N, C-alpha and C positions, 0 to 999 in steps of 0.2 A: 281586864286591865291590871295595872299595878296593885290597886287596893284589893282586888278580888285575891290575888295571889299572896298578898300579906295576910289576908283573912284567914286563907286555907292553912297557912303555916300553924296557926293556933289551933288547928285540929289535929296536929301531929300525924298527918296521913304517911302511910307506907310507901306510897307513890302517887303521882298525879297523872292523869291522862289529859292532853290537850287536844281538842278537835279544831282544825282550822284549815282552810284552804291556802291561806298566805300566813304561814307562820313568820313573825317577825325575827325569831330567835330560833335556829335550828337545833332541836334537841334530839335523842336517839328516837328514830321512828320504828313503831311496831306494825304499821300498817299503811299503805299507800293506795289511794284511789286517785288517780292523776285525770287530767282532763280526757285522755284518750279512752281510758277504762270507763269513765262516767258516759262517754257518748256511746261506746260500743255496747255497754250494758242496758244503754237505753234510759239512763237515770236523768238525763237532761233533755232540753228541747234540742231539735235540729235548728241550724241557722240558714237564713236566706238574705240575702244582701242585694238592696236596689241602690246602686251606685249611679253617680251623676258625674259627667265628664264635661268641662268646658273647653272648646278647641276653636281654633280659627279655621275658617274656609278661605283659602287664598283668593284674592281678588274680589271679596264681597263683605258687606257688614251686615248681612240679612240677619234677622233674630230668627232662630229655629230652635224648638226644643221637641224632640222626639220621644213621646212620652211611652208609647207601647205599640205592639202590632197585635191585631186582634184576628182571629179566624172567623170568617163568614161563610155563607153557603155558597157563595161565588169565588171570589178571590180574597186573599188577605186584605185588611184596611189598616192603615196608620193613624194614629192620634198625634197630630203635631200642632204645637202651639206655635201661631204666628201672629205678627202686629198686622191689625186690619184697620183701616182709616174709616172713621165714624163722624157724623156731625159733631160731636163733642170733642173730637180729637182722635189720636191713635191709642187704641187699646190692644191688649194682648189677649187672644182668644184660642181655644183649642178646638181644631176641625178634624173630623174623620175624612181621611183622603184616601183615594183609590188610584190605580193606575190611569194615567192620562189627566189627571187634576194639574190645573196650572195656578200655581200660588201668586202670580201677578194679577191674576183676575179676581180670585178669593180674597186678596188684600186690600181691594179697591183700587188696584192700579199703583201700589207703591213700587218706585224705581227700583229699589233693592232686591226686588223678588222676579225681576225680568230673568228668563232662562230657566226659572225653577218650575219644570214640568215633571211630575212622577213617572218614572220610567220602569221601576221594578220595585216589588215589595216582598220581602221573603220572611216567612215567619219562623224559619229554621235558624237562620243567622241573625233575625232581628234587625235587619237593616232596610232602608230605603235609599234608592237612588235616583238622582234626577238627570234630566237629558243634558244639563251642562257638564256632566261628570262628578259632580258633587255626591258623596255618600255621607248618611248619617245613621249610627248605631242608636239603639234604644237607650235612653238615658244621657244622650249627648245633647248639649245646648251650644250653639254658636251665635256670634254676633255680640250685642250689647250686653253681658251678662256680669253685672256687678255682685257684690255680696248680697245686697237687699233682693236681687232677683234669684240668687242661688237658695236662699233661705226660703223663698216663696215656693220654690220648686220643690224643696225638701219637705215643707209642710204638706203641701199638696199631694206628693207620694205617700206620705205617712197616712193621711186621712184616707186616700185610695186603698192602701195595703190593709188599713183598719176595717174599712166596710166589707172587703173581700173576706177577711177572715171572721169576722162578726156574722156575715151572711151564712158562711158555711158552718158555724158553730152555734147559732142562735137556738136551732131546735134540739141541740144535744144539752141545752142548758148551761152553757159555758159562757160566762161573761168576758168579753174581750176588753183589754185595757191597753192604751198607747201611752208611751212615756216619752215627753220632750225634755231633752237636758239642755238648759241654758246656763250662761255664766253671770248673769245679773239680773235681778229683780226688775229693774226699770225696762228691760225688754218684754215683760210680761204685765207688770202694773205701773202706772204713773200717778204721782201725787201731786197736786196743786192746789192753787187758793180756791178754785172751784169744786174741789173734792178729788176723788179719784177715777181713773179711766183705765181702759185697756192700753198696754203698751204696744210696741210694733208688732211682736209676734202674735199677741192675742188678737190685734185686728186682723192681720193677715189669716190667721186661723179661722176666723168668723167668716170672713168673705170666702174662703176656699171650701169651708164646710158646706156653707149654702149651695156653692155651685155644684159640689161633688152629691149633695143629698138631692138636689133637684134633678140631677141625671139620672141617679139611681131610681128615684121615684117613677121615672118614666119607662123603666124597664118592665115590659109587660108580664115576666116570668117571675117578677117578685112576689113572694107568696104574701096573703093577706096579714098573718100573724105578726110577721117582720116589719112589713109595712106600718102596721098600726103601732108597733114599738118605736119605730123611728119617729113617726109623727107625734110621739107623746114626750118627745125630749126636745126641749128649745136648745137652740145653739149656745145660748148664754149659760145655760145650765149644765153642758156636757163638758165643759171644761174647767178645771181647777188649778191653784198654784199651791205647792207645799213648800214654804219657806219658814225661816224664822220670823218671830213677830215682835217687834219692839214693844215692851211692856208699858211705855208710857204712851205713845202715839197709836198702838194697835196697828202699826202698818207692818207690811211686808218688808223685810230688810235682808241684805246678803249677810252671810256667816261671817264671823271674825276668824281671819285665818293668819297664823305666823307664817315666816318664811319657809319653814319645813314642810307645813301642810300645803301652802300654793305651790312648792316643788313637786309634792307626791299627788297633789290634786285631791286630797282628802280633807274635808272640812268636818270639825266637831260641831255640825249643825244640830244640836241635840233636839231642839224645838220642833223642826221639821221632821227629824227623824221619830220622834214619839208620836207626832201627830199622823205620820203614815201607819205607824203600827196600830195607834188606837183605831184609825179607820179602816184597817185592812179587812176585817170582815164585811163592813159595810160596803166597802168598794166592790167586793165580790157579788153583790147582791143586785139584780136587775131593778129594784125599785129605786136604787141610787143611780141618778141620772149621770154623775160623773163618770166618763169613759176615756178622757184625754187629761193627763197630768202633766204639768209644767213643774219642774223643780230643778235644784241646782245640781250641777253635774258631780260636784265633789262630795256628796253625802257617802258616808262610810258604808262599807258591806254589812249585810244582815237585814236590810230594810226592805229587800225586793219583794213584790207580790208575785204570786205565781201565775196569775193570769196576764202579766204583760206580754203580749204578742207583737208589739211593735215598739222599737226604740230610734229615736231620731235625735242625733246630736247636732244642736245649732249653736255651734262655739268653735273657737280655734282650738287647735290641739297644741298649746303652748306649755303643756306639762309633761311629765313622764308617765302620766296615767296610760296602761297599755289598753288596747282595743279589747283585749281579753277581759279586763277588769269591767270595762263599761259594758259589754256585751252580757257579762255574767249577771247583772242586775236581772236579767230577763229569761235565764236559763232554767228556773225551776219549772216542774212539770204542773201543769193546770189542773184545777179542780172544778167540778161542776157545781151547780146551785145547791147540792146536798153535802158539798164539801168532799166528795169522792175524788181520789187522784185518778186522772186519765192516763194509766200507765199500762193497758192491756198491750203486751209485746208486739202483737200483730199490727195494730194501728197507732201505737203511741208516737211514730214519727211522721205520721199523717196528720194527727190533730195537733202535736206540738210542735209548730215551727214559728221561731222567733225572726221575724223580719227587721232587719236593721236597714234604715234608710241614710247612707252615708253621704258626705260632702265631697267624696273622691270618686274615682272610677271603681267599678267592681273588682277589677284585677288588681288595683292598688290596694283596697282594703282587704281583700282576701289575702293577698301576699304578706301584708303586714300583720294580720291576724293570726296566719298559720305561722309566721315567724315567732310570735308571741308563745304560741302553744308548743312549738318545738323547742325552745328555750327551756319551758317550763317541763320537758320530758327528758332533760339532759340525763338523768340516772339510767335511762333505758339501755340495753345493749344496741348496738348500731348495725352489726353484721351477722348474718346467718350461715357462719361457716362450720367446719367440723368440730374446730376447737370449742365454739360456743355450745354445741348439743352434748358433747363428750363429758360424761360425769354428772350430767344433770339427773335428778333424782325425783320420783314421782310415784304416787300411790296407785295401785290398780286391783280390785278384787281383795283389798285388805293386805296386799303384800307390797313391799317397797321393790321399786324397779330402778336400775341405775342404767343410764343411757351408755352403753359401750362404745368404743371407737368404731366397731363394725356397724352397729346401728346409727352411729352420727353420720358415718359416710354414706349409709343408705338414705338417710334424711336429705342429706347434702345433695347426693345425685338426683333425688326425686324433684327437689326444687329447680335445679339446673335443667333437668329433662322437661320440665314443662314451662320453662321460661318464667318461673316464678321469682328468680333472683337476677340482678344485673350483673356486670362484669365486676363490679366491687363488692359482690355477695350481699348488697341490700335487697331488701325484699321489695319486687317490682309491682307496678299498678296491676298487672294481669293476676297476681295471687289475690289482692283485695277484691277486684272485680269478681273473681271466681267465688270467693268467700260470700260476698252480697248476694250473689245471683245463685248460691247452692250449687255450683257447677264445678267444685274441685274435682281434679282428677284422683284416681283411687290410688292409695298407697300400696306399697310392696306388701305382699300377702303376708311376710313375716312380722310386718309392722302394724296390721289392722287391729290386733288386741290392744294396742296402746294409742289407737286414732285420736281418741279426744285428747289425752294428755299431749301427744306431739303437735297438735295444731295449737295447743295453749301456749307451748314453748315457741312456735314459730309467731303466733300473734303477739307475743310480749316484745319481739324485736322492733324497735321503732324504724320507721321509713316515711319518708315525706308522703308516700301513696297511702299511708295509714291515717294520715290526720282527717278529723272530720270533714266530710264532703259538704262545702259551702255552696248552696244553691244559688243561682243568679234569680233573684226575686222577679226580674223581668221576663224569664224565659217561660214563666207558667202562663199557660193560656188554655181557654175552653176549647175543647176537642168536639166539634159539632159532627152530627150523623150526616151522612151522604145517601144517594139514591140506593145503594146496596141494601140499605135498612128495609127498604120497602119491597125488594124483591120477594116473589112468592116462595123461592126456594128458602129465604131465611125465615119467612114467617112459618114454613112447614117445619123447619129445623128447631125453631123456638117453641113451637107447638108441642114438640116431643120431649123436651128436655125441661120444661118450665114447671113441672108437677112437684109439688112440695110433698114431704112425707114425714113420718114420725118412725123413730126406730124402737124396737123392744129387744132386750137381752134375757133369754130365758137359760141360765146356767145352773148347774147344781153346786151349791155352794160347798158340799162335801169334796167334789172334784176340785174346786179352787183351793180349798184348805190343804189338800193332799198334794197339790202341784207346789204351792208356795212353802209348804214344810221340807219338801224334797229340796227345791233351791236353796233354802235358807241354810239347810244343814250342809249342803255341799259347798255353798260360794260365800256366805256372810262370815268375812273375817273382819274384825275391827282393828285398826292400828293402834297400839299402845303408844302413849308419850314416850319419843326417843330423844335422847340427849348425846350429841356428839361432840366430844372434847378433842381439840386437837392441840398439840404441844410442838412448838418450833422454836428457832433461834436464828440470829441474824448469820448470813453465810460469811464464810471468809474471803477476804481480797474481793470486796464489791466494785464492780465498774459502774459508770455513771449511766450505760444502756441497761444495766441489770435491775439498779434502782427505779428506773423510768418504766420498765416493763414489768416490774411488780415481782422480780425474782431476787429481791434482797434477803427474804427470809426463806428458810427451808423447813418443811414439816418433818419433824422427827417420829412422832408417835401420834396415832389416832385410836380413841377408845369411844365405844359406843355403849351407852346405858338405857335402860328401860325402867319407866315407871308402871308399878302395878296397879295404881289406882290413879284415876282422873281426879283434877280438883273439882270437877263437876259431880264426882260420886256423892258428895254431902248435899247436893241440891235435890230437893224432892221434884221428879218428874211424873207427868201423867202419860206414861208410856203408851197405854192402850189408847188414849185420847189423842196424842200426837200420830200415830200410826193410823188411826181410824180417819183422822182429818186428812192426812197426806194421801192415803191410798184411796180415799173416798169408799171406805167400807164401814158396815156397822161394827159397834164395839164388840157386838157378839162375835161375829166372824173373825175379828182381829184376836179376841181372846182364843178362839179355838185354834188360831194359827200358832200364836206363841206360845201356848201351853204344850204344844205337840213337839215343838223343836228339841233337839238334844240339849242337856243341861250345860254342858261346856260351851255351846255355841250362845245360850241365853245369859251365860255369866259374863259374856263379854260386854254386856250393857253397863256393868259397873266400870270397866275400864275406860270406856269413852262414850258416854250416853247418846251424845249429839251424833258422832259416827254411826253408832248401832242404828239410831232411828232413821237416819237419812239413808243409808243402805238397805236397810229393810223394807223402807217405803218404796224405793226404786226397784227393787227385786219382786215385790208384791205386785206393783203396778205393771211390771213387765209380764207376770203369769195372767193377771187379769186382763190385759190387752190380748193375749193368746187365746184365752177363753171367750172373749168378746166376739171375736172374728168367727170363731166356730159356731157360736150360738146367737149370732146377730141376725135379725130380720127387719125389713122395711115395709111398712104399710102406707099407702098413698092417702092422702086426705084432701078434702074439698078445695083447699087453698092452692093457687099457683103463683109464681113469681109474675110480678107485674112487668111489663114491657118497659114501664117507665124508669126501671133500675139503670137503664142504659144513657138516661138524661138527668135524672133526679138525684142529687146528692154527689154528683161527680165533681171532685175537687179539680183545679187547674193543673195542667201537667207541664213539665219542663221540655219545651221543644228543641232544646240543643241536644236531647237524646234521640230525636225523630230522625227518622231517613227520609226518602223522598216520598212524595204523595204515592198512595197506593191504589190499585185497580179494583181489587175484590173484597177489601174489608169494608165494615160498616162505617168506619171514620176514616178521613183521608190520610191520617197519621196515626202510627202506633209507636208508643214509647217503649223502647225495650232496655232492659237491665243487663244482659249479658251477650256475648258473641254467638252463643247458641241460639237465644231468641231471635236475634238479628238476622241470622242466616236461615232460621226455620221461617221467618216472615218473608224474606226475600224470594225462598222457593216456592211458598204458598201463593205468592201473589202472582208469579210468572207460570204457575202451573196450569197447564191445559185441562186437567181434571177438576179443579177447583171452581165452584160458581160462586160462592161467598163464605166468608169466615168472620169470626169476631173474637177479640179478646175479651173473655166474660169478665164484667164488673165484679167489685168485691161484694156487691149486694146479692150475687148469685151464689148461694152457699148450700151445702149438704151437711145436715146435722150427723155428727158422729158421738160416739162415748167419750172421745179424748178432744173434743173441740169441733167446731165448724170448719168445713174444707171448701175452698174455692178453686175448682179446676181453672186451667189455664185458657183453653180454646175451644171453640165450637165451630165445626167445619161441615160445609154441605158441599158434596160431590156431584158430579153430572151423573144423571141416571145412566145405568148400563155401563159407565167407564170403571167402577170398582164394585166389590162386593157390598160393602159397608157405606152406604150414602151418607148417612148422617152419624157424624163422629165427634166424641169430645176428647180432647187430648191434654195430657200433663207433660210439659217439656222438662227433662231433668238432663243434667250433664252426666250423670253416673246411673246406669241402669241395675247396677249390682245391689242386690238386697242388702249386702253387707255394709254398703257405702250409704245407704239411706238411714236417717235417724229412726229410732223405734217409733216414735209418734207419727212420723210422716208415712212409714209403712203400714201403719194401723189404719190412717186415714185413707190411704190409697186402695187399701183393701176393702174398707167400707164403702169407698165409692164404686168399686167393683160391684159390690152387691146391690148397691142403690141402683145403678144402671140395668143390672141383670133384673132385678126384681120388679122395679117400677117403671121402667122404659124398654121394654122387650121388643118394641116397635121398630126394628133394625136401627137402634142406637147403639153405637159401639164405643166403649171407653178404654182406655189403655194409656200407658206411660211410654213415651219415645224421646229418644234423645237427638233425632234428626228428621229431616223430611223424608230421607231415604227409608227410615225405619218406619214411618208413618204409612208409606205407600206399601210396605210389606205387609203391615197389620191390616189394612182396608182390603187387600187383595186386588191389586191393580191388574186390568185386563180381563177381569171375569165377565162372562156374557151371561147375564141373569135370565135370558130369554131361552137358554138351553134347558131342557128338561130331560127326565130319565127315558131311556129306550124301552124299558120294560113297561 
């Protein structure tokens, strides 16, 4: 704040660096990490939203709330809350309903439910249809839905989302917290002559928590350790309020806010702020029973706890606080009981998902949130045309490369050819889908040396399609196994691929040192610090249009200067230690490499130590990967993958990405992330040669020196129809080795060795980009009964 800045002046600093996500005063920026960069770099949680829509059904006042659709071994079932006539009066109760269920009978013959017979339940569209023509979408409520009823639904959904997340993360040692934003203390705590008691929201919470807990405890698949944990926490202990405390009465009170703070929705609620900060570590411990926190919605930023996984706002949006600010309170990456950040790139957005329970529809909330994010990205370029790419400068192999008009035209045509831009030259959804599914079309050959830098330029262009993908929290469902899982062909396939193995690499360190020295001498070039000074002046006779288009000034001279020494050259670096750590080699091997490279190459270290270290590590890793493949071998061990990996620890999936029910897969539905995968599944499922196939779960992994590898598909063909009856496939959009990242190529080559050495019993592994390519590899039409004539 102001006092801090005033104090800093007394130090007579040469400069001051300010770090903030929301600068009140914009100064000269030296670095920007915006919302889009943070999401794409997986530095924040992914967002899922559970929206609630209140709508009227023409000609009826029947109260209905469609909570969710669940997959069952037969047909999908719907969880619907209806009013039921009981001896004590009418009560709202949630029922599991199937096709043909009559709400009039289930309600105790309440007249408003006449004609409400379930005619259709769709797990893909999350809808229920009735014989009278009415339709409900998951999250929709109709009939008598006042504000109290809406808040009760929100609290129920928040508790349900909490239990789902907690159950999935409990054995990973990650404590799950849920945060309720409310606008006044009285909704949580009441004070009277008889003492204090729970407010409206506290009472609703305890009632809904008990109901949800009782239902959860009836789940036969609930493991014993988690069940014991739940039984050990009372409903009264598991929620708490964090508000200011009146010093005289010791009662919770609302924060004092002036007109500006009310308008912004930011209170200087220091007491509650300090309380949450002091309790931060305690809240992360499983021994602390508090899991649900009620607090004022206007707390200033900075107090957020990393393990907030559910946020529920129980208030009117009557100020200018953006949804982005409210959601931001729960976006930090979670930590486990040891304080370790759960930021492993492969799983960070599976573990770290923030569920927001909104008081509006999913579509309305997402549109408003993405609008907020879009406004915060106003500085990004908006079109990917030739003019944007021309003149851009990037570094590659230590050299500076400027994008020429010819290169810009090639990039632009590449985007057009593959429908990666629309008619206005905005980056299209197809591009971002291809990036996320790793199915980008190959660049023209002349651009391949600059592949990484070119895609960085493309990714920096703003587009609506590039905004963080916000999941529908209701679309996630458990995908149950079907009868294909029990087929003997699948059992046989599984028995051939479920073996575990350990790898060993026997390579000559002398050979590795020789190769590393050769490549470092040839390719290690460190860029010196470069200054470009441009001199210009205002043009003569400027028109209004010239000024608006930025042509009011003309560059007269450009001069480039280089600095021989880096500011880092006075800093002591453990060069050997840094390279050893990055390349995962012994210090002795690193010393052997660095001591043998040519002196002018080594002297570049003084020019830019950071650049020298990062490039040296990358080049040594590449040579190491090459040697690894040549010297790698696998040896089977006694352990095997348990078949329970198809059911245990499987997170719920978003069925909006599922296609029609499948015939040959071990699940009725498969969630695909790309057009290539969707087309592959459709052809597999209609193939006369395929008996059964499975999308392999993440628990099925092959160890490699560059990280675990998880193949995509396991397929069992009909005996006699193909040469390779049992097949493991990896689907990639590009099969060119130039287009695959180095680490991917290494993992794929390791997988080839694994299946060749550990599973030689007619199990074939390969990378394919289509069903047609798969059939080429397996050898369709081969008659295995034919032998040699000799």
